[in-house]
Structure formats: structure tokens, C-alpha cells
N, C-alpha and C positions, 0 to 999 in steps of 0.2 A: 534686351531691357532688363531681363532679371539678372544677368550677369553684372550689369552696372550697379543695380539695386545692392547686389550682394557684395560687391566690391566696396560701395560707399559704406555699408554697414561695417565692414572689417576696418575701413580707415577710421570711422568715427570711434569704434573700440579701442584701436591702437592709440589715437590722439587723446582720447578722453582718459585712458589710463594714466598717462603722464600728467595730465591736469588734475585727477583725483588723487594721485599719490604724492603730488607736489605740496606746495605751501597751501595755506588756507585760501580758499576761494572766496570771491565776492559774490553778491547776488547776480550781477551781470553774467559772470562766468559760470555759475550754477544754472542759470536760466538758459545759456547757450547750450550747455551740454544736454540739459534735460530736453531742450528742443530738438536737438539733433537725434537723441535716442528716441523721442516720440516719432520723428519722422522715419527712422530706420526700422522701428517695430512696425509701423503701419505698412511700410514696404514689404517687409517680411511676411507679414499676414496676407497681404495681396498675393505674393508669390506663391505661399502654401496653399492658399484658397485656389488660385488659378491652376496649380498642379493637380490638386485634388479633383477639381472640375474636370480636367482633361483625362484623368484616371478613371472618372465616374465614381468617385467617392463623394458621398454626400455629408454634409456636416451633421452629425447626430444631434448636436445641441445648436441650431442656428442662433445667432445673436443679432436680433433685430435692432438692438440699441447701439451696435458699433457705428453706424452712420450718424446717429444722434450725438454720440460721444465725440466723434471726429469733427462734427460741425461745431459743437460746443466749445471744443479745444481750439479750433481755428478762430472763433471769435474772441477768445480770451487774450 
């Protein structure tokens, strides 16, 4: 699962670079790119937290608002 998430993140970076360097983007394209970045960042954080838990590393500053933020973003 982690490998798929990392692969997806790399694909988004590669494809978005072309979009962002190209001509002016409209609202729809920018929203798409931002949504994909959001998904990939959330996956990256889950992977990092999962690896930290497996290594016995605790988050020195737990962010209790992360779930609230994710929920509010999903509703928007």
C-alpha cells in the first residue's frame, strides 16, 4: 500500500509540473491539481506516521486537529 501511495505522489508531481509550467490554468485545472496535492500529502503523512509508529517513535507534537482539518476539507 505504501509503495502505491508513493508511486501516486510521484505521478502527481510529474504531471502537475507540466500543467503548472504550461499555459495559464483555469479554476477547474487549479482545483484539480490542488485536490491531488492534498490527497498525496495526506497519504504521505499517513505513511510517515505509520513508519514512526512501527519504529516506536512518538510524535513530539501531536496534532489533534489533523482529523478535523481532513474532515472539513472533505466537506468543502
